[in-house]
RODO-2510 file (C-alpha; in nm, 4 decimals, decimal comma):
residues 543
     n   res          X          Y          Z
     1     m    10,4098    -4,1943     2,3721
     2     k    10,4132    -4,1247     2,7398
     3     k    10,1459    -4,3693     2,9307
     4     i    10,0507    -4,3285     3,2517
     5     f     9,8553    -4,6359     3,4159
     6     v     9,5625    -4,5941     3,6262
     7     y     9,4542    -4,8975     3,8423
     8     l     9,1038    -4,9652     3,8448
     9     l     9,1220    -4,9997     4,2256
    10     a     9,1795    -4,6280     4,2515
    11     p     8,8890    -4,4446     4,4063
    12     l     8,6540    -4,3754     4,1369
    13     s     8,5935    -4,0027     4,2649
    14     c     8,9681    -3,9396     4,1601
    15     y     8,9424    -4,1062     3,8225
    16     t     8,6621    -3,9124     3,7568
    17     a     8,8263    -3,5911     3,8368
    18     l     9,0953    -3,6588     3,6492
    19     v     8,9581    -3,7725     3,2965
    20     g     8,6630    -3,5671     3,3201
    21     c     8,3815    -3,6522     3,0851
    22     k     8,5965    -3,7794     2,7597
    23     k     8,5981    -4,1442     2,6447
    24     m     8,9241    -4,2870     2,7077
    25     e     9,1277    -4,6375     2,6612
    26     v     9,0303    -4,8321     3,0080
    27     g     9,3677    -4,7855     3,2384
    28     i     9,5682    -4,5765     3,0077
    29     m     9,6075    -4,1699     2,9806
    30     n     9,8249    -4,0317     2,7096
    31     t     9,9912    -3,7274     2,7330
    32     g    10,0640    -3,7744     2,3433
    33     n    10,3768    -3,7749     2,1478
    34     y    10,2645    -3,3401     2,0498
    35     t    10,6793    -3,2456     2,0474
    36     d    10,7319    -3,2085     1,6645
    37     t    10,7495    -2,7756     1,5917
    38     s    10,9809    -2,8226     1,3218
    39     t    10,7373    -2,7079     1,0690
    40     y    10,4919    -2,3806     1,1046
    41     i    10,1472    -2,4431     1,0473
    42     k    10,0755    -2,1973     0,8195
    43     d    10,2846    -2,3762     0,5700
    44     a    10,1180    -2,7016     0,6208
    45     a     9,7719    -2,5639     0,6065
    46     t     9,8728    -2,4014     0,3119
    47     a     9,9815    -2,7251     0,1425
    48     d     9,6448    -2,8258     0,2188
    49     g     9,4839    -2,5593     0,0311
    50     f     9,3543    -2,3010     0,2724
    51     p     9,4899    -2,0391     0,4932
    52     f     9,5559    -2,0647     0,8858
    53     g     9,4491    -1,7551     1,0785
    54     l     9,5004    -1,5899     1,4354
    55     a     9,2664    -1,3700     1,5628
    56     i     9,4702    -1,0425     1,6991
    57     d     9,4379    -0,7685     1,9432
    58     y     9,5142    -0,4191     1,8520
    59     a     9,7379    -0,3005     2,1538
    60     p     9,9916    -0,5855     2,1370
    61     m     9,9883    -0,6220     1,7435
    62     m    10,0734    -0,2694     1,7247
    63     n    10,3068    -0,2468     2,0435
    64     n    10,4630    -0,5894     2,1460
    65     p    10,7070    -0,6699     1,8423
    66     v    10,7329    -1,0509     2,0108
    67     y    10,3437    -1,1129     1,9699
    68     s    10,3256    -0,9418     1,6138
    69     g    10,6333    -1,1140     1,4903
    70     t    10,4915    -1,4274     1,6364
    71     v    10,1718    -1,3478     1,4339
    72     a    10,3512    -1,2646     1,1253
    73     r    10,5816    -1,6012     1,1467
    74     e    10,3191    -1,8641     1,2035
    75     a     9,9915    -1,7350     1,0577
    76     t     9,8739    -1,6659     0,6799
    77     s     9,5865    -1,4474     0,7886
    78     v     9,4185    -1,2678     1,0655
    79     t     9,1110    -1,1536     1,2047
    80     f     9,0555    -0,8383     1,3945
    81     t     8,8823    -0,9454     1,7370
    82     y     8,7385    -0,5807     1,7862
    83     q     8,8755    -0,3191     1,5474
    84     m     8,6541    -0,3881     1,2494
    85     k     8,3513    -0,4048     1,4972
    86     h     8,0539    -0,1205     1,4679
    87     g     8,1662    -0,0243     1,8449
    88     a     8,4865     0,0547     1,7231
    89     i     8,4166     0,2603     1,4527
    90     v     8,0612     0,4088     1,5096
    91     q     8,1023     0,7300     1,7181
    92     n     7,8103     0,8880     1,9498
    93     d     7,7092     1,1347     1,7105
    94     g     7,7209     0,8622     1,4351
    95     s     7,9952     0,9596     1,2721
    96     l     8,2724     0,6653     1,1453
    97     n     8,6453     0,6654     1,2778
    98     y     8,8511     0,4393     1,1270
    99     t     9,1875     0,5457     1,2781
   100     n     9,2895     0,2643     1,4446
   101     t     9,1363     0,0345     1,2369
   102     d     9,3332     0,1631     0,9634
   103     a     9,6409     0,1447     1,1501
   104     l     9,6118    -0,2155     1,2268
   105     v     9,5122    -0,2840     0,8447
   106     n     9,8256    -0,1052     0,7261
   107     k    10,0401    -0,2695     1,0207
   108     c     9,9275    -0,6294     0,8827
   109     v     9,9189    -0,6031     0,5110
   110     s    10,2868    -0,4627     0,6045
   111     a    10,3753    -0,7843     0,7144
   112     g    10,2067    -0,9518     0,4179
   113     l     9,8900    -1,0882     0,6178
   114     q     9,5724    -1,1044     0,4979
   115     i     9,2681    -0,9989     0,6527
   116     y     8,9569    -1,1378     0,7072
   117     g     8,6723    -0,8905     0,8135
   118     h     8,4678    -0,9413     1,0999
   119     t     8,1994    -0,8525     1,1636
   120     l     7,9508    -0,6519     1,0009
   121     g     7,6378    -0,7500     1,1840
   122     w     7,6176    -0,8257     1,5465
   123     h     7,3736    -0,7838     1,8347
   124     q     7,7024    -0,6893     2,0748
   125     n     8,0379    -0,4840     2,0247
   126     q     7,8624    -0,1861     1,8912
   127     n     7,7833     0,1529     1,9709
   128     a     7,4251     0,0585     2,1032
   129     t     7,3651     0,3890     2,2846
   130     y     7,4076     0,5749     1,9344
   131     l     7,1717     0,3170     1,7595
   132     k     6,8932     0,3574     2,0274
   133     n     6,8913     0,7048     2,0214
   134     y     6,8870     0,7198     1,6206
   135     a     6,6232     0,5137     1,5559
   136     g     6,4055     0,6019     1,8965
   137     i     6,4116     0,2838     2,0843
   138     t     6,5384     0,4703     2,3706
   139     i     6,3427     0,7594     2,4165
   140     p     6,5057     1,0360     2,5747
   141     a     6,3724     1,2367     2,8731
   142     a     6,2242     1,5313     2,7719
   143     t     6,4268     1,8472     2,9025
   144     e     6,2410     2,0675     3,1519
   145     l     6,1597     2,4144     2,9844
   146     l     6,0656     2,6139     3,3041
   147     a     6,3255     2,8066     3,4867
   148     n     6,2367     2,7568     3,8881
   149     p     5,9413     2,5073     3,8073
   150     g     5,9537     2,4058     4,1871
   151     f     5,9726     2,7899     4,3243
   152     e     6,2506     2,7078     4,5052
   153     l     6,4783     2,9693     4,3621
   154     g     6,4775     3,3338     4,4532
   155     a     6,4667     3,5770     4,8010
   156     a     6,3015     3,4855     5,1214
   157     t     5,9614     3,6288     4,9821
   158     t     6,0043     3,6222     4,5951
   159     f     6,0385     3,3820     4,3180
   160     s     6,3306     3,4025     4,0625
   161     n     6,1989     3,3449     3,6929
   162     w     5,7856     3,4177     3,7862
   163     s     5,6531     3,7601     3,7625
   164     t     5,3440     3,9026     3,8757
   165     y     5,1251     4,0723     3,6081
   166     n     4,7937     4,1304     3,7664
   167     a     4,7078     4,1381     4,1144
   168     a     4,3830     4,2969     4,1693
   169     n     4,1847     4,4479     4,4512
   170     g     4,4668     4,3880     4,7185
   171     a     4,5748     4,0016     4,5836
   172     t     4,9038     3,8859     4,7111
   173     i     5,1479     3,6641     4,5832
   174     s     5,4045     3,5210     4,8055
   175     v     5,6394     3,2526     4,9107
   176     t     5,5351     2,9806     5,1968
   177     t     5,7549     2,7372     5,3499
   178     t     5,4830     2,5644     5,5679
   179     p     5,5170     2,2244     5,5055
   180     s     5,1591     2,1434     5,4770
   181     q     5,1585     2,3924     5,1945
   182     v     5,4571     2,2637     4,9943
   183     h     5,4054     1,9722     4,7439
   184     s     5,7702     1,8877     4,7377
   185     g     6,1162     2,0758     4,8147
   186     t     6,0890     2,3386     5,0958
   187     r     5,9036     2,6125     4,9097
   188     a     5,5665     2,6858     4,7332
   189     m     5,3690     2,9432     4,5410
   190     m     5,0655     3,0994     4,7797
   191     v     4,8052     3,3339     4,6020
   192     v     4,5759     3,4985     4,8155
   193     n     4,2690     3,6772     4,6110
   194     p     4,0200     3,8457     4,8335
   195     v     3,7711     3,9608     4,5842
   196     a     3,5892     3,7157     4,3127
   197     n     3,6284     3,8630     3,9684
   198     p     3,3802     3,6464     3,7535
   199     g     3,4972     3,6076     3,3803
   200     s     3,8060     3,7646     3,4683
   201     q     4,0351     3,4939     3,5356
   202     w     4,3386     3,7215     3,4380
   203     k     4,2730     4,0160     3,7030
   204     v     4,5312     3,7879     3,9221
   205     q     4,8240     3,6484     3,7198
   206     v     5,1535     3,5064     3,7393
   207     a     5,3759     3,4547     3,4646
   208     s     5,6958     3,2356     3,4063
   209     d     5,9959     3,3848     3,1750
   210     l     5,9751     3,2928     2,8125
   211     f     6,1134     2,9764     2,6884
   212     n     6,1801     2,8288     2,3552
   213     t     5,9430     2,6060     2,1821
   214     v     5,9187     2,4361     1,8090
   215     v     5,6163     2,5967     1,6179
   216     g     5,3928     2,2838     1,5600
   217     q     5,5302     2,0546     1,8447
   218     q     5,3151     1,9832     2,1474
   219     y     5,4291     2,0368     2,4956
   220     t     5,2329     1,9193     2,8145
   221     i     5,2182     2,1835     3,0981
   222     s     5,1540     2,0734     3,4408
   223     y     5,1123     2,1617     3,8147
   224     w     5,0135     2,0811     4,1587
   225     v     4,7598     2,2893     4,3329
   226     y     4,5111     2,3214     4,6185
   227     a     4,2659     2,5624     4,7374
   228     a     4,2396     2,6568     5,1350
   229     s     3,8576     2,6189     5,0831
   230     t     3,6145     2,4927     4,8547
   231     g     3,5015     2,6550     4,5325
   232     g     3,8757     2,7718     4,4073
   233     s     3,8962     2,8187     4,0005
   234     i     4,2090     2,8456     3,8160
   235     r     4,3358     2,8260     3,4572
   236     l     4,6517     2,8433     3,2251
   237     s     4,7184     3,0780     2,9361
   238     t     4,9977     3,0965     2,7222
   239     q     5,1753     3,4503     2,5908
   240     t     5,4209     3,4662     2,2593
   241     s     5,7143     3,6797     2,1648
   242     g     5,7996     3,7376     1,7980
   243     g     5,4288     3,5870     1,6617
   244     g     5,1761     3,3604     1,7330
   245     s     4,8513     3,4006     1,9552
   246     a     4,7540     3,3475     2,3148
   247     q     4,5951     2,9938     2,4021
   248     y     4,3633     2,9447     2,7038
   249     q     4,2799     2,6079     2,9115
   250     a     3,9472     2,5719     3,0285
   251     d     3,8711     2,6777     3,3761
   252     q     3,9739     2,4439     3,6287
   253     n     3,7705     2,3593     3,9806
   254     i     4,0236     2,3088     4,2537
   255     g     3,9325     2,1256     4,5685
   256     t     4,1319     2,1643     4,9201
   257     s     4,3684     1,8481     4,8646
   258     w     4,6560     1,8368     4,6201
   259     q     4,5661     1,7773     4,2538
   260     l     4,7686     1,7367     3,9580
   261     v     4,6604     1,9668     3,6731
   262     t     4,7654     1,8924     3,3318
   263     w     4,7383     2,1105     2,9667
   264     t     4,8661     1,9965     2,6347
   265     i     4,9450     2,2867     2,3698
   266     t     5,0717     2,3031     2,0577
   267     a     5,3340     2,5680     2,0112
   268     n     5,2630     2,8353     1,7467
   269     s     5,5534     3,0579     1,8142
   270     t     5,9236     3,0255     1,8927
   271     q     5,9101     3,1385     2,2260
   272     t     5,6140     3,0962     2,4626
   273     r     5,5549     3,1649     2,8628
   274     i     5,2599     3,0123     3,0349
   275     l     5,0584     3,2395     3,3082
   276     f     4,8534     3,1050     3,6176
   277     d     4,4976     3,3072     3,5855
   278     m     4,3254     3,2927     3,9611
   279     g     4,1085     3,6038     3,9489
   280     q     3,7639     3,4334     3,9266
   281     a     3,6783     3,3008     4,2464
   282     a     3,7870     3,4350     4,5902
   283     n     4,0656     3,1927     4,7837
   284     t     4,3727     3,0981     4,8857
   285     y     4,5919     2,9153     4,6484
   286     y     4,9096     2,7037     4,6550
   287     i     5,0940     2,6060     4,3673
   288     d     5,4102     2,4066     4,3315
   289     d     5,5982     2,1696     4,0855
   290     a     5,4800     2,3176     3,7714
   291     s     5,6630     2,1970     3,4331
   292     v     5,6604     2,2167     3,0593
   293     k     5,8013     1,9738     2,8610
   294     q     5,8003     1,8768     2,4855
   295     v     5,5614     1,5676     2,4011
   296     v     5,8010     1,3012     2,2821
   297     t     5,5827     1,0158     2,0774
   298     a     5,7586     0,6755     2,0803
   299     p     5,8525     0,5627     1,6981
   300     s     5,6203     0,2536     1,5675
   301     g     5,7970    -0,0356     1,5230
   302     s     5,8007    -0,0081     1,1275
   303     q     5,9492     0,3678     1,1762
   304     i     6,2472     0,1938     1,4158
   305     a     6,3139    -0,0835     1,1673
   306     v     6,3661     0,1722     0,8844
   307     k     6,5939     0,3636     1,0976
   308     l     6,7817     0,0435     1,2197
   309     d     6,8261    -0,0189     0,8194
   310     s     6,9338     0,2850     0,7233
   311     a     7,1980     0,2487     0,9958
   312     l     7,3140    -0,0692     0,9238
   313     y     7,3686     0,0018     0,5328
   314     n     7,5464     0,3441     0,6270
   315     f     7,8081     0,1376     0,8513
   316     i     7,8407    -0,1589     0,5949
   317     t     7,8821     0,0190     0,2954
   318     n     8,1238     0,2604     0,4075
   319     t     8,3140    -0,0119     0,6148
   320     v     8,3218    -0,2440     0,3161
   321     t     8,3918    -0,0048     0,0308
   322     r     8,6714     0,1306     0,2572
   323     y     8,8594    -0,2205     0,2666
   324     k     8,7642    -0,3455    -0,0823
   325     g     9,0242    -0,5296    -0,2106
   326     v     9,2030    -0,5894     0,1114
   327     v     8,9634    -0,7604     0,2890
   328     k     8,8559    -1,0333     0,0708
   329     a     8,5987    -1,2261     0,2680
   330     w     8,3856    -1,0853     0,5482
   331     d     8,1557    -1,2152     0,8325
   332     v     7,8447    -1,0571     0,6899
   333     i     7,6493    -1,1820     1,0309
   334     n     7,7284    -1,3330     1,3534
   335     e     7,5310    -1,5113     1,6114
   336     l     7,2002    -1,4778     1,4548
   337     f     7,0575    -1,7644     1,6833
   338     a     6,9451    -1,8243     1,9885
   339     d     7,0411    -2,1312     2,1575
   340     n     6,6885    -2,2624     2,0999
   341     g     6,7401    -2,2066     1,7363
   342     t     6,5026    -1,9245     1,6834
   343     l     6,6292    -1,5898     1,5410
   344     r     6,7227    -1,3519     1,8229
   345     n     6,4651    -1,1236     1,9990
   346     n     6,4740    -0,9256     2,3175
   347     s     6,3421    -1,2276     2,5098
   348     n     6,5592    -1,4826     2,4237
   349     t     6,9042    -1,2693     2,4310
   350     t     7,0399    -1,0727     2,7229
   351     t     6,9826    -0,7237     2,6374
   352     t     7,1850    -0,5485     2,9268
   353     g     7,4875    -0,3414     2,8486
   354     s     7,5425    -0,0341     2,6636
   355     d     7,6834    -0,2521     2,3778
   356     v     7,3994    -0,4786     2,3071
   357     l     7,0935    -0,4113     2,0679
   358     v     6,9238    -0,7208     1,9074
   359     w     6,8678    -0,6059     1,5288
   360     s     6,6527    -0,9050     1,4382
   361     n     6,4285    -0,7957     1,7119
   362     y     6,3153    -0,5396     1,5210
   363     m     6,4122    -0,6014     1,1559
   364     g     6,3096    -0,9416     1,1667
   365     n     6,4245    -1,1834     0,8463
   366     t     6,5568    -0,8574     0,6823
   367     y     6,8240    -0,7631     0,8934
   368     a     7,0034    -1,0561     0,7783
   369     l     6,9167    -1,0239     0,4473
   370     h     6,9706    -0,6622     0,3539
   371     a     7,3304    -0,6794     0,5172
   372     f     7,4212    -0,9423     0,2621
   373     q     7,2656    -0,7213    -0,0029
   374     y     7,4556    -0,4240     0,1103
   375     a     7,7804    -0,6149     0,1898
   376     q     7,7508    -0,7517    -0,2188
   377     a     7,6620    -0,4232    -0,3678
   378     a     7,9972    -0,2406    -0,1813
   379     d     8,2216    -0,5077    -0,3203
   380     p     8,0560    -0,8039    -0,5323
   381     d     8,4030    -0,9801    -0,5525
   382     a     8,4022    -1,0269    -0,1747
   383     l     8,3285    -1,3638     0,0216
   384     l     8,0370    -1,3360     0,2501
   385     f     8,0158    -1,5781     0,5258
   386     i     7,7746    -1,6525     0,8045
   387     n     7,8913    -1,7148     1,1544
   388     d     7,7686    -1,8862     1,4764
   389     y     7,9094    -2,0711     1,7629
   390     s     7,8069    -2,4471     1,9381
   391     l     7,7194    -2,5676     1,6072
   392     e     7,9086    -2,8805     1,7263
   393     s     7,7045    -2,9486     2,0264
   394     n     7,3568    -2,7985     1,9319
   395     s     7,2132    -2,9326     1,6278
   396     v     6,8775    -2,7735     1,6583
   397     k     7,1049    -2,4043     1,5907
   398     l     7,2835    -2,6117     1,3461
   399     d     6,9638    -2,6979     1,1329
   400     s     6,8395    -2,3535     1,1888
   401     l     7,1302    -2,1847     1,0619
   402     i     7,1366    -2,3784     0,7667
   403     s     6,7907    -2,3753     0,6660
   404     y     6,8039    -1,9722     0,7327
   405     v     7,0786    -1,9714     0,4395
   406     k     6,8671    -2,1433     0,2094
   407     f     6,6213    -1,8677     0,2814
   408     l     6,8842    -1,6068     0,2365
   409     k     6,9952    -1,7427    -0,0850
   410     a     6,6174    -1,8047    -0,2127
   411     n     6,5520    -1,4327    -0,1729
   412     g     6,8851    -1,3304    -0,3743
   413     a     7,1609    -1,2888    -0,0808
   414     k     7,5015    -1,3963    -0,1983
   415     v     7,5990    -1,6537     0,0840
   416     d     7,9526    -1,7835     0,0071
   417     g     8,0171    -1,9616     0,3191
   418     i     7,9242    -2,0735     0,6594
   419     g     8,1794    -2,0136     0,9629
   420     t     8,1706    -2,2163     1,2764
   421     q     8,3332    -2,0622     1,5630
   422     m     8,3773    -2,3839     1,7825
   423     h     8,4716    -2,2374     2,1177
   424     i     8,4872    -2,5922     2,2834
   425     a     8,6662    -2,7656     2,5659
   426     w     8,8980    -3,0794     2,5430
   427     n     8,6516    -3,3042     2,6500
   428     i     8,3659    -3,2732     2,4365
   429     t     8,2398    -3,5537     2,2175
   430     y     8,3580    -3,6405     1,8774
   431     a     8,0490    -3,7403     1,7574
   432     g     7,9161    -3,3937     1,7605
   433     i     8,2131    -3,2406     1,5457
   434     d     8,1910    -3,5173     1,2882
   435     a     7,8165    -3,4530     1,2578
   436     m     7,8321    -3,0824     1,2353
   437     f     8,1186    -3,0854     0,9426
   438     q     7,8934    -3,3326     0,7615
   439     k     7,5991    -3,1171     0,7633
   440     l     7,8362    -2,8146     0,6835
   441     a     7,9857    -2,9922     0,3786
   442     a     7,6214    -3,1056     0,2512
   443     t     7,5486    -2,7472     0,2072
   444     g     7,8284    -2,7040    -0,0862
   445     l     7,9180    -2,3914     0,0682
   446     l     8,2531    -2,2380     0,2044
   447     i     8,3198    -2,3890     0,5498
   448     r     8,5726    -2,2210     0,7719
   449     i     8,6680    -2,2688     1,1374
   450     s     8,6365    -1,9190     1,2430
   451     e     8,7228    -1,8986     1,6151
   452     l     8,8611    -2,1988     1,7232
   453     d     9,0153    -2,2226     2,0982
   454     i     9,0074    -2,5534     2,3755
   455     r     8,9522    -2,4732     2,7222
   456     i     9,1524    -2,7180     2,9764
   457     n     8,9758    -2,5923     3,2765
   458     p     8,5859    -2,5975     3,1425
   459     n     8,4809    -2,6674     3,4805
   460     d     8,6530    -2,3323     3,6349
   461     k     8,8002    -2,5027     3,9279
   462     t     8,9612    -2,3250     4,1453
   463     g     9,3667    -2,3242     4,1866
   464     f     9,3803    -2,5186     3,8559
   465     t     9,7608    -2,5384     3,6893
   466     p     9,7658    -2,7616     3,3868
   467     n    10,0304    -3,0110     3,3404
   468     q    10,1464    -3,2239     3,0576
   469     l     9,8616    -3,4818     3,0936
   470     f     9,5916    -3,2043     3,0400
   471     y     9,8124    -3,0176     2,7416
   472     g     9,8084    -3,3411     2,6048
   473     y     9,4368    -3,3864     2,6369
   474     q     9,4211    -3,0411     2,4561
   475     a     9,6647    -3,1108     2,1958
   476     d     9,4717    -3,4491     2,1275
   477     m     9,1169    -3,2179     2,0793
   478     y     9,2939    -2,9782     1,8209
   479     n     9,4017    -3,2453     1,6502
   480     y     9,0883    -3,4215     1,6208
   481     v     8,8813    -3,0904     1,5097
   482     v     9,1441    -3,0484     1,2428
   483     n     9,1388    -3,4199     1,1061
   484     s     8,7552    -3,4329     1,1268
   485     y     8,7676    -3,0813     0,9484
   486     l     9,0176    -3,2633     0,6401
   487     k     8,7951    -3,5521     0,6542
   488     y     8,4403    -3,4340     0,5856
   489     i     8,4968    -3,0794     0,4271
   490     p     8,5953    -3,1767     0,0618
   491     k     8,8863    -2,9508    -0,0480
   492     a     8,7159    -2,7146    -0,2659
   493     q     8,4957    -2,5633    -0,0008
   494     r     8,7877    -2,5432     0,2955
   495     y     8,8301    -2,1752     0,3720
   496     g     9,0773    -2,2086     0,6446
   497     i     9,1229    -2,2382     1,0522
   498     t     9,1784    -1,9462     1,2576
   499     v     9,2447    -1,9874     1,6082
   500     w     9,0885    -1,7057     1,8350
   501     g     9,4116    -1,5639     1,9627
   502     v     9,7845    -1,5821     1,9872
   503     d     9,8772    -1,6488     2,3535
   504     d     9,7095    -1,7683     2,6420
   505     p     9,7026    -1,4321     2,8813
   506     e     9,5634    -1,2665     2,5621
   507     s     9,2450    -1,5188     2,5263
   508     w     8,9165    -1,3497     2,5505
   509     i     8,8256    -1,6576     2,8015
   510     v     9,0993    -1,4960     3,0257
   511     t     9,0431    -1,1342     2,9775
   512     t     8,7020    -1,1010     2,9365
   513     q     8,5242    -1,3834     3,0989
   514     n     8,7827    -1,3628     3,3849
   515     k     8,8439    -1,7523     3,3526
   516     v     9,1630    -1,9181     3,4478
   517     d     9,2606    -2,1333     3,1531
   518     y     9,5006    -2,1748     2,8672
   519     p     9,3088    -2,2375     2,5475
   520     l     9,4959    -2,1485     2,2705
   521     l     9,8599    -2,2427     2,1049
   522     f    10,1285    -2,0330     2,2561
   523     n    10,1871    -1,9745     2,6159
   524     a    10,2682    -1,6565     2,8056
   525     n    10,6258    -1,7125     2,6339
   526     f    10,4647    -1,7497     2,3084
   527     g    10,6262    -2,0749     2,3588
   528     k    10,4633    -2,3558     2,1033
   529     k    10,2641    -2,5648     2,3433
   530     p    10,1539    -2,9365     2,2560
   531     a     9,8246    -2,7776     2,0760
   532     y    10,0432    -2,6869     1,8479
   533     t    10,1920    -2,9578     1,7372
   534     g     9,8328    -3,1305     1,7749
   535     m     9,7276    -2,9155     1,4602
   536     l    10,0448    -2,9733     1,2975
   537     n    10,0343    -3,3486     1,2753
   538     a     9,6920    -3,3489     1,1495
   539     l     9,7837    -3,1362     0,8561
   540     k    10,0836    -3,3198     0,7954
   541     t     9,9160    -3,6571     0,8180
   542     q     9,6852    -3,5440     0,5184
   543     q     9,9469    -3,4289     0,2989
***
């Protein structure tokens, strides 16, 4: 074992920068004896009775023979980092496309690899755009049904898509471009009615083109208007094509400054037009920015929950059924809890991003409960897990998860195991790891380390280049994690360890978090790092 001595007279700042937070023997820093690679980790793990897995990405597994060869040689099982998630499968119209998922499944099956399913329910990596539209969480903007609603289109003195129906007693309808007479844009409609026609608004009348409507649906009609002098009067009316009767708004008193007039109708025909009726009072009217839009009503919370439940059922049932017998275990629910130990909602979770929808914000406890029920119904023989992160450092979240599992089981859900992700750093405390495994073991469920990686640059130091000392620290932590797992999780409850990635450059910490780090077992050339031997030594020691 190589030893590097640090004299206590060295500046404290240098010592602190070098060792970080890890408790170590005073005066000695060890790179460790991590050179033995004579046995594959998967063989040592199998001897201990559980599978060793690697998380894989689609492109390198399909196209890089060195990558796929390393996976096949080193691992018993694989977890897809993305290709079984909602976002990879569900299309914008709600259809399910398994083309790439099937290709990756076939590749792995041909290589003799077991496949662990990940994940059926998560608030990220999903087609949230589809889900929100389907459930009505995002209310789409209503489409403008009028052609030329702002009167901007047409010849110098006329309007496209509008027609004069009546102009009694010399009334005129024309274009105005005087800025004070235009509400927005450059043009508005000016109507001069020189003679009052009491009780006969229809005698001065301008009509829109027909637009499509749905019988029984409501539509809001609006426009801006003012009159040149006091005492103005105007109303809206409708005409229909293909059946349906005309509808009439009450007369509106129009003042001498811009005002917004609105009217809501229920369509009684498949085609409708609106008419401005201005014959009753002699005046000059300026009209601009007309609009007709269907009324879109936001669904209630219960309606959203029902729609999301339907989408959840569809995705889980189809996916689990498709891979029944091939995928023998699933992460049914992933990262259900916020860091304070409460169920995720839109307040304690970042909701930005097109792939984010927090199911439990709308469905509450029924989200996870139904997900487990749907997965069990689709494949009664599959093992079903709940998975989360920071359980080794956040006892509040750990306790919440364990309590929630009891709730699920008490309500009839089949929960076979718990996954602890363990995205950790080389210098976290050992005590939290041990305490976590002891609490997890006490549940009596299967326990797996589901997404293990160990950062050696957790403070994101610029220009960081690892040396053998830090590789040794990393290997030591890999070694400790495995030893603690084997020490505290009874053999009958062990369901394996999966490292979250193959080679350092492909780690999610590097590719999606844009961090400078080297958290995995293999370097850029797929060479075995000391971390590899750190795991191997722990497994061999237990045999």
